[in-house]
C-alpha positions in Angstrom: 0.0 0.0 0.0 1.1 3.5 -0.7 2.7 5.1 2.4 0.9 8.4 1.9 -2.5 6.7 1.5 -1.9 4.6 4.6 -0.9 7.6 6.6 -4.0 9.6 5.6 -6.3 6.6 6.2 -4.9 6.0 9.7 -5.2 9.7 10.5 -8.8 9.8 9.4 -9.7 6.5 11.2 -8.1 7.6 14.5 -9.8 11.0 14.4 -13.2 9.5 13.6 -12.7 6.9 16.4 -11.8 9.5 19.0 -14.7 11.8 17.9 -17.2 8.9 18.2 -15.9 7.9 21.6 -16.3 11.5 22.9 -19.9 11.6 21.5 -20.7 8.4 23.3 -19.0 9.5 26.5 -20.9 12.8 26.7 -24.2 11.2 25.5 -24.4 13.2 22.2 -24.8 10.2 20.0 -28.0 11.4 18.5 -26.3 14.0 16.3 -22.9 12.2 15.9 -22.9 12.9 12.2 -22.1 16.6 12.8 -18.6 16.0 14.4 -17.9 13.0 12.2 -18.6 15.1 9.1 -16.4 17.8 10.4 -13.6 15.2 10.8 -14.0 14.0 7.2 -14.1 17.5 5.8 -11.2 18.9 7.9 -8.7 16.0 7.8 -6.1 16.6 5.0 -2.8 15.2 4.0 -1.2 18.6 4.9 -1.5 20.0 8.4 -1.7 23.5 7.2 -4.7 22.5 5.0 -6.3 20.8 8.0 -6.2 24.1 10.0 -7.5 26.1 7.0 -10.3 23.6 6.5 -11.2 23.6 10.2 -11.5 27.4 10.1 -13.7 27.3 7.1 -15.8 24.5 8.7 -16.4 26.4 11.9 -17.2 29.7 10.2 -19.5 28.0 7.7 -21.3 26.2 10.5 -21.8 29.3 12.6 -23.0 31.5 9.7 -25.1 28.7 8.1 -26.7 28.0 11.4 -27.5 31.6 12.1 -29.0 32.4 8.7 -30.8 29.0 8.6 -32.3 29.7 12.0 -33.7 33.1 10.9 -35.0 31.7 7.6 -36.5 28.7 9.4 -38.8 30.9 11.4 -40.5 31.8 8.2 -39.9 29.1 5.6 -39.3 25.3 5.6 -38.4 22.6 3.1 -36.5 23.2 -0.1 -37.9 26.8 -0.4 -36.2 27.5 2.9 -32.9 25.9 1.6 -33.1 28.1 -1.6 -33.7 31.3 0.4 -31.0 30.5 2.9 -28.4 29.9 0.1 -29.5 33.1 -1.7 -28.9 35.0 1.5 -25.8 33.4 2.9 -23.7 33.3 -0.4 -23.5 37.2 -0.7 -23.0 37.5 3.0 -20.1 35.1 3.1 -18.5 36.8 0.0 -18.9 40.2 1.7 -17.1 38.9 4.8 -14.4 37.3 2.7 -15.3 33.7 3.8 -15.7 32.2 0.4 -14.1 28.9 1.6 -16.9 28.5 4.1 -19.7 28.5 1.4 -19.8 24.8 0.9 -20.0 24.0 4.7 -22.6 26.8 5.2 -24.8 25.4 2.4 -24.5 21.9 3.7 -25.5 23.1 7.2 -28.6 24.8 5.7 -29.7 21.6 4.0 -29.2 19.5 7.2 -30.9 22.0 9.5 -33.9 22.5 7.2 -34.5 18.7 7.2 -35.8 19.1 10.8 -39.5 18.5 10.4 -40.6 20.7 13.4 -40.0 24.4 13.6 -39.7 24.2 17.3 -36.9 21.7 17.1 -34.6 24.3 15.5 -33.9 26.9 18.2 -30.8 28.7 19.5 -30.0 25.8 21.8 -30.0 23.4 18.8 -27.8 25.8 16.7 -25.3 26.2 19.6 -25.0 22.5 20.3 -24.5 21.6 16.6 -21.9 24.3 16.4 -20.2 22.9 19.5 -20.3 19.4 17.9 -18.6 20.7 14.8 -15.9 22.5 16.8 -15.1 19.3 18.7 -14.8 17.4 15.4 -12.5 20.0 14.0 -10.3 20.1 17.1 -9.9 16.4 17.2 -8.9 16.3 13.5 -6.3 19.0 14.0 -4.8 17.4 17.2 -4.6 14.0 15.6 -2.8 15.4 12.6 -0.4 17.5 14.6 0.4 15.0 17.4 0.5 11.6 15.7 1.3 12.3 12.1 2.9 15.7 11.8 4.6 16.7 8.6 6.6 19.7 7.4 6.5 20.7 3.8 9.8 22.7 4.2 11.6 19.7 5.6 10.3 17.5 2.7 11.5 20.1 0.3 15.0 20.1 1.9 15.1 16.3 1.8 14.0 16.2 -1.9 16.7 18.8 -2.8 19.4 16.8 -1.0 18.3 13.6 -2.6 18.5 15.1 -6.1 22.0 16.5 -5.3 23.2 13.1 -4.1 21.9 11.4 -7.3 23.6 13.8 -9.6 26.9 13.9 -7.6 27.0 10.1 -7.6 26.4 10.0 -11.4 29.1 12.6 -12.1 31.5 10.6 -10.0 30.7 7.6 -12.1 31.4 9.5 -15.3 34.7 10.7 -13.8 35.7 7.2 -13.0 34.7 6.0 -16.4 36.8 8.7 -18.2 39.7 7.7 -15.9 39.2 4.1 -17.0 38.4 2.9 -13.5 34.9 1.5 -14.3 32.5 0.8 -17.2 30.5 3.5 -18.9 27.6 4.4 -16.6 24.1 4.1 -17.9 22.1 7.4 -18.1 19.8 8.1 -15.2 16.2 7.1 -15.6 14.3 10.3 -16.0 11.1 9.0 -14.3 12.4 9.2 -10.7 13.9 12.6 -11.3 10.6 13.8 -12.7 8.6 12.3 -9.8 10.8 14.0 -7.2 10.5 17.4 -9.1 6.7 16.9 -9.3 6.5 16.3 -5.6 8.7 19.4 -5.0 6.4 21.5 -7.2 3.3 20.3 -5.2 5.0 21.1 -1.9 6.0 24.6 -3.1 2.4 25.2 -4.3 1.0 24.0 -0.9 3.5 26.0 1.2 2.9 29.2 -0.9 -0.7 29.1 0.2 0.0 28.2 3.8 1.1 30.2 6.9 4.8 29.7 6.0 4.6 31.4 2.6 6.9 34.2 3.8 9.5 31.7 4.9 9.2 29.9 1.5 9.7 33.2 -0.3 12.7 34.2 1.8 14.3 30.7 1.2 14.0 31.1 -2.5 12.3 27.7 -3.1 10.4 28.9 -6.1 13.7 29.9 -7.8 15.3 26.7 -6.7 12.5 24.7 -8.3 12.9 26.5 -11.6 16.6 25.8 -11.5 16.0 22.1 -10.8 13.6 21.9 -13.7 16.1 23.6 -16.0 18.9 21.4 -14.7 16.9 18.2 -15.3 16.1 19.2 -18.9 19.7 19.8 -19.8 21.0 16.9 -17.7 18.9 14.4 -19.7 20.1 15.9 -23.0 23.8 16.0 -21.8 23.7 12.3 -20.7 22.2 11.2 -24.0 25.0 13.0 -25.9 27.6 11.4 -23.6 26.2 8.0 -24.2 26.4 8.4 -28.0 30.2 9.2 -27.9 32.6 6.3 -28.8 33.9 4.8 -25.6 37.6 4.3 -26.3 38.2 7.7 -27.9 36.1 9.5 -25.2 38.3 8.0 -22.4 41.3 9.6 -24.0 39.7 13.1 -24.2 41.1 15.4 -21.6 38.4 18.2 -22.3 35.7 15.7 -21.4 37.3 14.9 -18.1 37.7 18.7 -17.4 34.0 19.2 -18.3 32.8 16.5 -15.8 35.1 17.9 -13.1 33.7 21.4 -13.7 30.1 20.1 -13.2 31.2 18.3 -10.0 32.6 21.6 -8.7 29.5 23.4 -9.6 27.2 21.1 -7.7 29.4 20.1 -4.7 32.3 22.6 -4.5 32.9 26.2 -5.2 30.7 27.3 -8.2 32.3 29.4 -10.9 31.2 31.4 -13.9 29.7 29.6 -16.9 32.6 28.8 -19.4 32.6 30.8 -22.7 32.0 29.1 -26.0 35.2 27.6 -27.4 34.3 25.7 -30.6 38.0 25.6 -31.6 38.9 23.4 -28.7 36.2 20.8 -29.7 37.1 21.0 -33.3 40.7 20.2 -32.4 39.6 17.3 -30.2 37.4 16.0 -33.0 40.4 15.9 -35.4 42.8 14.4 -32.9 40.6 11.5 -31.7 38.2 11.2 -34.6 35.2 12.0 -32.5 32.0 13.3 -34.1 32.3 17.1 -34.2 28.5 17.8 -34.1 28.1 15.7 -31.1 30.9 17.4 -29.3 29.5 20.9 -30.1 26.0 19.8 -29.0 27.5 18.5 -25.8 29.3 21.7 -25.1 26.1 23.7 -25.8 24.1 21.6 -23.3 26.8 21.8 -20.7 26.7 25.6 -20.5 23.1 25.9 -19.2 23.6 22.8 -17.1 26.8 24.3 -15.6 24.9 27.6 -14.8 21.9 25.8 -13.3 24.0 23.5 -11.0 26.0 26.5 -9.9 22.9 28.4 -9.0 21.5 25.4 -7.0 24.8 25.2 -5.2 24.7 28.9 -4.2 21.1 28.6 -3.1 21.5 25.3 -1.3 19.9 25.0 2.2 22.5 25.7 4.8 
């Protein structure tokens, strides 16, 4: 089973179990669906989203209960639902609580299913609001206490993982050109793309959460763009390296220097992007009978790759 799916399933199950146990303990089992529905709506795979959903759920319940109570004194049934929605949507938009519209609408539907006008009073609205708050509180506490997660920490870990992969592959190329090992196979693009996609999701989530200022100061959006650029040119660079003849390539000193420069860019002291020098590659092609166009294409791919790796090194988490 997927680890993320298992984590979210356990979090939801534990939160629902604790909420049901509290309802039974305090003899509020008759309306247990209110706190349980709050748990289902609020629980999210990101703790920041859980807090945001809880805020929207509470605001929506309070406003939906208030407007529904007032409408219920005059209308009932689906006409009452329609009037309640027509009133609460502009009110919520005016207050800036657009995220609470869904919960408020659902509250109106549930409250107006009560057959008796007398059953819907201030005491009922207060108790159902309290049930909702309990469900939200349990969902938040379970997420923060038992399965906490930090998007910033995951971003740092993913960044470090990508660095290790590229550093290790560059070391393999260096050993191959020094005739200490066989030619390395190009990296599979799928895991790199998967990691970058996860980083993109985390940056998107964190940019909408309470730590968006920390994300901005840390430059994660710029780092993500650099990683995407580096991946694009890395894949092309490796394909060109794989197409070069092996024996002649291992004798090419410029290739060894190029790999060493990339290693320094990523793991050492980054330097400026080298200038174009087609004469050097033309000379190498004539000396070792290597394909000139492949060498020139390799040099062109290395320049943006060199710059992207250097930028990642300068912006690395410290």
